C-alpha positions as CSV (number, residue, x, y, z in Angstrom):
1,X,-9.8,-35.6,11.3
2,X,-9.4,-33.6,8.0
3,X,-9.3,-35.7,4.7
4,X,-6.3,-33.6,3.3
5,X,-2.6,-34.2,3.9
6,X,-1.9,-30.6,3.0
7,X,-4.6,-28.6,4.6
8,X,-6.3,-28.4,8.0
9,X,-9.2,-26.3,6.6
10,X,-10.1,-23.9,3.7
11,X,-11.2,-20.4,3.1
12,X,-13.1,-19.1,-0.1
13,X,-12.2,-15.5,-0.6
14,X,-15.1,-14.0,-2.6
15,X,-17.6,-11.0,-2.6
16,X,-21.3,-10.6,-3.0
17,X,-22.7,-11.8,-6.3
18,X,-19.5,-13.6,-7.4
19,X,-21.2,-17.1,-7.5
20,X,-19.9,-18.1,-4.0
21,X,-23.2,-19.7,-3.1
22,X,-22.8,-21.9,-6.3
23,X,-19.2,-22.9,-5.4
24,X,-20.3,-23.8,-1.9
25,X,-23.1,-25.9,-3.1
26,X,-20.7,-27.8,-5.3
27,X,-18.0,-28.2,-2.6
28,X,-20.5,-29.7,-0.2
29,X,-21.5,-32.1,-2.7
30,X,-18.1,-33.8,-2.1
31,X,-18.2,-36.3,0.8
32,X,-15.0,-35.1,2.2
33,X,-15.8,-31.2,2.2
34,X,-18.0,-29.0,4.3
35,X,-18.3,-25.3,3.5
36,X,-20.2,-23.4,6.3
37,X,-21.4,-20.3,4.6
38,X,-20.1,-16.8,5.7
39,X,-18.8,-17.9,9.1
40,X,-17.3,-14.4,9.9
41,X,-20.0,-12.4,8.5
42,X,-20.3,-9.7,11.3
43,X,-24.0,-9.5,11.1
44,X,-24.7,-13.3,11.4
45,X,-22.8,-16.4,11.7
46,X,-22.8,-18.8,8.7
47,X,-26.2,-18.0,7.4
48,X,-29.1,-15.7,8.0
49,X,-31.4,-16.7,10.9
50,X,-28.9,-19.1,12.4
51,X,-28.0,-19.0,16.0
52,X,-24.7,-21.0,15.8
53,X,-22.2,-22.8,13.7
54,X,-21.1,-26.1,14.9
55,X,-22.1,-25.2,18.4
56,X,-20.3,-21.9,18.4
57,X,-22.8,-19.0,18.9
58,X,-22.4,-15.4,17.3
59,X,-21.4,-14.1,20.8
60,X,-18.9,-16.6,21.3
61,X,-17.3,-16.1,17.8
62,X,-17.2,-12.3,18.8
63,X,-15.5,-12.8,21.9
64,X,-12.9,-15.2,20.3
65,X,-13.0,-15.6,16.6
66,X,-10.0,-18.1,16.5
67,X,-12.2,-20.6,18.4
68,X,-14.5,-21.0,15.5
69,X,-11.6,-21.7,13.1
70,X,-10.4,-24.3,15.7
71,X,-14.0,-25.9,15.7
72,X,-14.1,-26.0,11.8
73,X,-10.6,-27.5,11.8
74,X,-11.6,-30.4,14.2
75,X,-14.8,-31.2,12.4
76,X,-14.6,-35.0,12.0
77,X,-14.2,-36.8,8.7
78,X,-14.2,-33.8,6.3
79,X,-12.0,-30.8,5.5
80,X,-14.0,-27.9,6.7
81,X,-14.2,-24.3,5.5
82,X,-16.0,-21.1,4.8
83,X,-16.6,-18.1,2.5
84,X,-14.9,-14.8,3.6
85,X,-15.7,-11.3,2.1
86,X,-13.3,-8.2,2.3
87,X,-15.8,-6.7,4.9
88,X,-15.9,-9.8,7.2
89,X,-14.4,-10.0,10.5
90,X,-10.8,-8.6,10.1
91,X,-9.4,-10.2,13.1
92,X,-9.1,-13.7,11.5
93,X,-7.6,-12.6,8.1
94,X,-4.2,-12.5,9.5
95,X,-4.7,-15.9,10.9
96,X,-5.6,-17.3,7.7
97,X,-3.2,-15.8,5.6
98,X,-0.2,-16.6,7.8
99,X,-1.3,-20.3,7.8
100,X,0.0,-22.5,5.2
101,X,-2.3,-25.3,6.3
102,X,-5.2,-23.0,5.4
103,X,-6.3,-23.7,1.7
104,X,-7.0,-20.6,-0.1
105,X,-9.6,-20.5,-2.9
106,X,-9.9,-17.2,-4.5
107,X,-13.2,-16.5,-6.5
108,X,-13.5,-13.5,-8.8
109,X,-15.7,-12.0,-11.1
110,X,-16.0,-8.9,-13.5
111,X,-16.7,-6.1,-11.1
112,X,-19.2,-4.5,-13.2
113,X,-21.1,-7.9,-13.5
114,X,-21.1,-8.3,-9.7
115,X,-22.1,-4.7,-8.9
116,X,-25.2,-4.9,-11.5
117,X,-26.1,-8.4,-10.0
118,X,-26.1,-6.8,-6.4
119,X,-28.1,-3.9,-7.4
120,X,-30.7,-6.0,-8.9
121,X,-30.8,-8.3,-6.0
122,X,-31.4,-5.2,-3.8
123,X,-34.1,-4.1,-6.1
124,X,-36.0,-7.2,-6.0
125,X,-35.2,-8.8,-2.7
126,X,-34.1,-12.1,-4.4
127,X,-30.6,-13.3,-3.6
128,X,-30.8,-16.9,-4.6
129,X,-32.8,-18.6,-7.4
130,X,-33.8,-22.1,-7.5
131,X,-36.9,-21.9,-9.5
132,X,-36.9,-20.0,-12.8
133,X,-40.7,-19.5,-12.7
134,X,-40.3,-17.5,-9.6
135,X,-37.6,-15.2,-10.9
136,X,-38.0,-11.4,-10.3
137,X,-37.1,-8.9,-12.7
138,X,-35.8,-5.5,-12.4
139,X,-33.2,-3.1,-13.8
140,X,-30.4,-1.7,-11.9
141,X,-29.7,2.0,-11.6
142,X,-26.1,2.6,-12.3
143,X,-24.3,5.0,-9.9
144,X,-20.8,5.9,-11.1
145,X,-19.4,7.1,-7.7
146,X,-20.9,3.9,-6.0
147,X,-19.4,1.8,-8.6
148,X,-16.0,3.4,-8.4
149,X,-16.2,2.7,-4.6
150,X,-17.0,-1.0,-5.3
151,X,-14.3,-1.4,-7.7
152,X,-11.6,0.1,-5.5
153,X,-12.7,-2.0,-2.6
154,X,-12.4,-5.3,-4.5
155,X,-9.1,-4.1,-6.0
156,X,-7.4,-3.3,-2.8
157,X,-8.5,-6.5,-1.2
158,X,-7.3,-8.6,-4.1
159,X,-3.9,-6.9,-4.1
160,X,-3.7,-7.6,-0.2
161,X,-4.4,-11.1,-0.8
162,X,-1.8,-11.4,-3.6
163,X,1.0,-9.6,-1.6
164,X,0.5,-11.6,1.6
165,X,0.5,-14.7,-0.3
166,X,3.6,-13.8,-2.3
167,X,5.6,-12.7,0.9
168,X,4.7,-15.8,2.7
169,X,5.5,-18.1,-0.1
170,X,2.1,-19.6,-0.6
171,X,-0.2,-19.9,-3.4
172,X,-3.9,-20.1,-4.0
173,X,-6.5,-21.9,-6.2
174,X,-8.1,-19.1,-8.5
175,X,-11.5,-19.6,-9.8
176,X,-13.1,-17.1,-12.2
177,X,-17.1,-16.9,-12.1
178,X,-17.1,-18.4,-15.6
179,X,-15.2,-21.4,-14.3
180,X,-18.2,-22.3,-11.9
181,X,-19.7,-24.3,-14.7
182,X,-16.8,-26.2,-15.7
183,X,-17.0,-29.8,-14.1
184,X,-13.4,-30.4,-14.8
185,X,-12.3,-27.2,-12.8
186,X,-14.3,-28.2,-10.0
187,X,-13.2,-31.7,-9.6
188,X,-9.6,-30.3,-10.0
189,X,-10.3,-28.0,-7.1
190,X,-11.4,-31.0,-5.0
191,X,-8.2,-32.9,-6.0
192,X,-6.2,-29.9,-4.8
193,X,-7.9,-29.8,-1.5
194,X,-7.1,-33.6,-1.3
195,X,-10.4,-35.2,-1.9
196,X,-10.2,-38.1,-4.3
197,X,-14.1,-38.2,-5.1
198,X,-15.0,-36.9,-8.4
199,X,-18.4,-35.6,-9.5
200,X,-20.1,-36.6,-12.5
201,X,-22.3,-33.4,-12.7
202,X,-22.5,-30.1,-11.0
203,X,-25.2,-29.2,-8.6
204,X,-28.2,-27.7,-10.4
205,X,-30.1,-26.5,-7.6
206,X,-29.0,-22.6,-8.1
207,X,-29.7,-21.1,-11.3
208,X,-28.0,-18.0,-12.9
209,X,-30.4,-14.9,-12.0
210,X,-29.6,-12.6,-14.7
211,X,-27.7,-14.3,-17.7
212,X,-28.5,-11.3,-20.0
213,X,-25.9,-8.8,-21.2
214,X,-24.7,-6.4,-18.6
215,X,-25.8,-3.3,-20.5
216,X,-29.4,-4.7,-20.9
217,X,-29.6,-5.0,-17.1
218,X,-29.4,-1.4,-16.2
219,X,-31.7,1.5,-16.8
220,X,-29.0,4.0,-17.8
221,X,-26.6,2.0,-19.9
222,X,-25.0,5.4,-21.5
223,X,-23.8,6.3,-17.9
224,X,-22.1,2.7,-17.7
225,X,-20.3,3.5,-20.7
226,X,-19.2,7.0,-19.7
227,X,-17.9,5.7,-16.4
228,X,-15.8,2.9,-18.0
229,X,-14.4,5.3,-20.5
230,X,-13.0,7.4,-17.7
231,X,-11.6,4.4,-15.6
232,X,-8.0,3.4,-16.0
233,X,-8.9,-0.3,-16.0
234,X,-5.3,-1.4,-16.8
235,X,-3.6,1.3,-14.3
236,X,-1.8,2.7,-17.4
237,X,-1.5,6.1,-15.9
238,X,0.3,4.9,-12.6
239,X,3.8,5.8,-12.0
240,X,5.7,2.6,-11.5
241,X,7.5,2.2,-8.3
242,X,10.8,0.0,-8.3
243,X,12.4,1.6,-5.3
244,X,13.2,-0.6,-2.3
245,X,10.9,-0.3,0.5
246,X,12.3,1.7,3.2
247,X,12.0,1.2,7.1
248,X,11.0,4.1,9.4
249,X,14.6,4.9,10.2
250,X,13.9,5.7,13.8
251,X,17.4,6.4,15.1
252,X,17.6,9.4,12.7
253,X,14.4,10.9,14.6
254,X,15.1,14.0,16.7
255,X,13.3,14.9,19.7
256,X,12.7,17.8,22.1
257,X,13.5,17.4,25.7
258,X,11.1,20.1,27.2
259,X,9.1,21.1,24.1
260,X,7.2,17.9,22.8
261,X,8.2,18.1,19.2
262,X,9.5,15.2,17.1
263,X,11.3,15.5,13.9
264,X,11.5,13.0,11.3
265,X,14.2,13.9,8.8
266,X,14.1,13.2,5.1
267,X,17.6,12.7,4.2
268,X,18.8,15.2,1.8
269,X,16.7,18.0,3.1
270,X,17.5,20.9,5.4
271,X,18.4,18.6,8.4
272,X,21.1,20.6,10.1
273,X,19.1,23.8,9.8
274,X,15.8,22.1,11.5
275,X,17.9,20.5,14.3
276,X,19.7,24.0,15.0
277,X,16.4,25.6,15.2
278,X,15.0,22.8,17.6
279,X,18.1,23.2,19.7
280,X,17.6,27.0,19.9
281,X,14.0,26.7,21.0
282,X,15.1,24.0,23.5
283,X,18.1,26.5,24.6
284,X,20.6,23.7,24.3
285,X,23.0,22.4,21.6
286,X,22.2,20.2,18.8
287,X,23.9,17.4,20.0
288,X,21.9,17.4,23.3
289,X,18.8,16.8,21.7
290,X,17.5,13.0,22.0
291,X,18.1,11.1,18.8
292,X,19.7,7.7,17.9
293,X,16.4,6.1,19.6
294,X,15.2,2.6,18.9
295,X,11.6,1.9,18.6
296,X,11.1,1.1,22.3
297,X,12.8,4.3,23.2
298,X,10.7,6.2,20.8
299,X,7.6,4.7,22.4
300,X,8.8,5.7,25.8
301,X,9.4,9.4,24.6
302,X,6.0,9.6,23.2
303,X,4.4,8.3,26.4
304,X,6.3,11.0,28.7
305,X,5.5,13.8,26.3
306,X,1.8,14.0,25.9
307,X,0.4,16.3,23.1
308,X,3.6,15.9,21.1
309,X,3.6,16.9,17.4
310,X,5.7,15.1,14.8
311,X,6.8,16.7,11.6
312,X,9.0,16.3,8.6
313,X,10.3,18.6,5.8
314,X,10.0,18.2,2.2
315,X,12.3,19.9,-0.2
316,X,12.0,20.3,-4.0
317,X,13.3,17.3,-5.7
318,X,15.5,19.3,-8.0
319,X,17.0,21.3,-5.2
320,X,17.4,18.2,-3.1
321,X,19.1,16.2,-5.8
322,X,21.6,19.1,-6.4
323,X,22.4,19.5,-2.7
324,X,23.1,15.8,-2.7
325,X,25.3,16.0,-5.6
326,X,27.2,18.8,-4.4
327,X,27.9,17.2,-0.8
328,X,28.2,13.7,-1.4
329,X,29.2,13.3,-5.2
330,X,31.1,16.3,-6.2
331,X,33.1,16.9,-3.0
332,X,35.9,14.6,-2.0
333,X,35.8,15.9,1.5
334,X,34.6,13.8,4.6
335,X,30.9,14.0,3.4
336,X,31.6,12.5,0.0
337,X,30.5,9.0,-0.9
338,X,33.9,8.0,-2.2
339,X,33.3,4.6,-3.8
340,X,30.0,5.9,-5.5
341,X,31.8,8.9,-6.8
342,X,34.5,6.7,-8.2
343,X,31.8,4.4,-9.8
344,X,30.1,7.5,-11.4
345,X,33.3,8.7,-12.9
346,X,34.4,5.4,-14.2
347,X,31.2,3.5,-15.0
348,X,28.6,6.3,-15.7
349,X,31.3,8.6,-17.3
350,X,30.5,11.7,-15.1
351,X,32.8,14.5,-15.7
352,X,33.8,14.8,-11.9
353,X,37.3,16.6,-11.1
354,X,39.4,13.6,-9.6
355,X,40.4,15.9,-6.6
356,X,37.2,17.8,-6.3
357,X,36.2,21.2,-7.9
358,X,39.2,23.6,-8.1
359,X,39.6,27.0,-9.8
360,X,39.2,25.6,-13.4
361,X,35.8,24.0,-12.6
362,X,33.3,25.9,-14.7
363,X,29.6,26.6,-14.3
364,X,28.9,24.7,-17.6
365,X,30.9,21.8,-16.5
366,X,29.0,21.7,-13.3
367,X,25.7,21.7,-15.0
368,X,26.6,18.9,-17.1
369,X,27.8,16.7,-14.4
370,X,24.7,17.5,-12.4
371,X,22.7,16.6,-15.4
372,X,24.7,13.2,-15.7
373,X,23.9,12.7,-11.9
374,X,20.1,13.1,-12.6
375,X,20.5,10.6,-15.6
376,X,22.3,8.1,-13.2
377,X,19.3,8.8,-10.4
378,X,16.6,7.9,-13.1
379,X,18.2,4.4,-13.5
380,X,19.1,3.9,-10.1
381,X,15.6,4.6,-8.6
382,X,14.2,1.8,-10.9
383,X,16.7,-0.8,-9.9
384,X,18.9,-0.7,-13.1
385,X,22.1,0.0,-11.3
386,X,24.2,-1.9,-9.1
387,X,24.7,1.0,-7.0
388,X,22.4,1.2,-3.6
389,X,19.3,3.6,-3.5
390,X,20.7,5.9,-0.8
391,X,18.2,7.6,1.4
392,X,19.9,10.9,0.4
393,X,18.1,10.6,-3.0
394,X,15.4,8.2,-2.5
395,X,12.0,9.3,-3.4
396,X,10.6,11.4,-0.5
397,X,7.2,9.7,-0.8
398,X,9.0,6.2,-0.4
399,X,10.5,7.7,2.8
400,X,7.3,8.9,4.0
401,X,5.7,5.6,3.4
402,X,8.5,4.0,5.6
403,X,7.7,6.3,8.4
404,X,4.1,5.0,8.5
405,X,5.4,1.8,10.0
406,X,5.5,3.2,13.5
407,X,3.5,6.4,12.8
408,X,3.3,9.1,10.0
409,X,4.4,12.5,11.0
410,X,1.2,14.7,11.4
411,X,3.0,17.9,9.9
412,X,4.4,17.6,6.6
413,X,6.1,21.0,5.8
414,X,7.8,22.4,2.8
415,X,11.2,24.0,3.0
416,X,10.1,27.3,1.6
417,X,7.5,27.8,4.3
418,X,9.7,26.8,7.3
419,X,10.3,30.6,8.3
420,X,6.7,30.9,9.3
421,X,5.6,27.3,10.2
422,X,8.2,26.3,12.6
423,X,7.9,29.2,14.8
424,X,4.1,28.7,14.7
425,X,4.5,25.2,15.8
426,X,6.7,26.2,18.7
427,X,4.2,28.7,19.7
428,X,1.4,26.0,19.7
429,X,3.4,23.9,21.9
430,X,3.9,26.5,24.3
431,X,7.7,27.2,23.8
432,X,8.9,30.5,25.2
433,X,11.4,31.0,22.2
434,X,10.2,31.2,18.6
435,X,13.6,31.4,17.1
436,X,13.9,32.1,13.5
437,X,15.1,29.2,11.2
438,X,18.7,29.4,10.2
439,X,19.3,30.0,6.5
440,X,20.2,27.0,4.3
441,X,23.9,26.5,3.6
442,X,24.4,27.3,0.0
443,X,25.5,24.6,-2.4
444,X,29.1,24.8,-3.5
445,X,30.8,25.8,-5.8
446,X,27.6,26.9,-7.6
447,X,24.1,27.2,-6.4
448,X,21.3,25.6,-8.3
449,X,20.2,29.2,-9.5
450,X,23.4,29.4,-11.4
451,X,22.7,26.6,-13.8
452,X,18.8,26.1,-13.6
453,X,17.1,25.6,-16.8
454,X,13.8,23.9,-18.1
455,X,15.8,20.7,-19.2
456,X,17.2,20.1,-15.7
457,X,13.6,20.5,-14.3
458,X,12.1,18.2,-17.1
459,X,14.8,15.6,-16.1
460,X,14.2,15.9,-12.4
461,X,10.5,15.5,-12.9
462,X,11.1,12.3,-14.9
463,X,13.4,10.9,-11.9
464,X,10.9,11.9,-9.2
465,X,7.5,11.3,-11.0
466,X,5.8,10.0,-7.9
467,X,7.1,13.0,-5.7
468,X,6.0,15.6,-8.3
469,X,2.7,13.9,-8.5
470,X,2.2,13.1,-4.9
471,X,3.0,16.6,-3.4
472,X,2.2,18.8,-6.3
473,X,5.6,20.2,-6.8
474,X,5.8,23.1,-9.4
475,X,8.9,24.2,-11.2
476,X,11.7,25.2,-8.9
477,X,12.0,28.8,-8.2
478,X,15.3,30.4,-6.6
């Protein structure tokens, strides 16, 4: 039985050259703990040149990885565990992260230090040091591209761990490389794992292999400094994203009956025009096309339409916001968002005609009202208003991310290229008709071309930074 009331086993999330061997040696110094190396390393089981771990062979582990976890959990008298790196067997990652009875220890080290340490170990062939007299020396050759991949892999894995633990309401015991020499931290970890024994001293078997400053351990330190200067260590240039995550919105998908095409609409875009084109290609009416599907029905459609192509259509963010403003906010008709319209008039002081635009509604008034709507969107998309982030004006990049839950579209088209791209798609799918795409219905009462200026473009770019960056949108052109 395990020695812990809270946990059945533990995992040390670490990477090569982060001090995980030293941590394991100290964990094994406690009577109630037993760490079994890299149990899920795809190239060996536990340790190099071992044929099995607790009676489980590597082939048995490959056939059923959960079996090895069960064996470690049932190890009598101790709380068992192992070390897990980002490139170890991915099949057990979900098992561990979803199990609150699995204690998570997260060991981190400065990525430059771990990278240089690994390069030196590769050059010398010395991965552990127990006798300082046998220490081998070498200088690492710093490769900026290789280092960038190294940092990216580590950061992505750390973010995965953090988000998964947050979403499941769990916490982990974090240890930095520098904490490994702290007896108090090590004893605190043991208590957290449920072990009452306390060590009087740390294991001294393993020695630090390369204690010198990092720049003295590389043959090209100037390249290190140059590479670090170009890295955004604090992610200062990122575009923050506070929008709510969006689901795939499968019921909105529109499919062909005879022609194997699947349209994933982005709200606020040329939906009606694309659906009308699909109906013309199918020689049917728009309301006869399959839509309103659930995920099971979508899978069935895909299975029955081998070779299908899925697509979506991007609209320029400024044009999309203006179209939505005219149809949903300015108008008082059936398509209007009445409650939101009233809130924008009352709380955000948008100069919207109470009964909709009439004869006295001027072009300049329209421009100012639209600019006010863009200002509202800027606050709305970062969660600073009580109004919902509607799919009609949510970032197109966020909507595409939602599609990915059931399958990203394999064609992402621009509205400006539909006249050539959609007929070409129909031809590739063997359709007999290559009908032209209907003209987009003009915005009323004024088109964007009537009010467009550089200030509106700048405002739209600040609202939809992620879309401009992700899709390379340039200034809108009539």
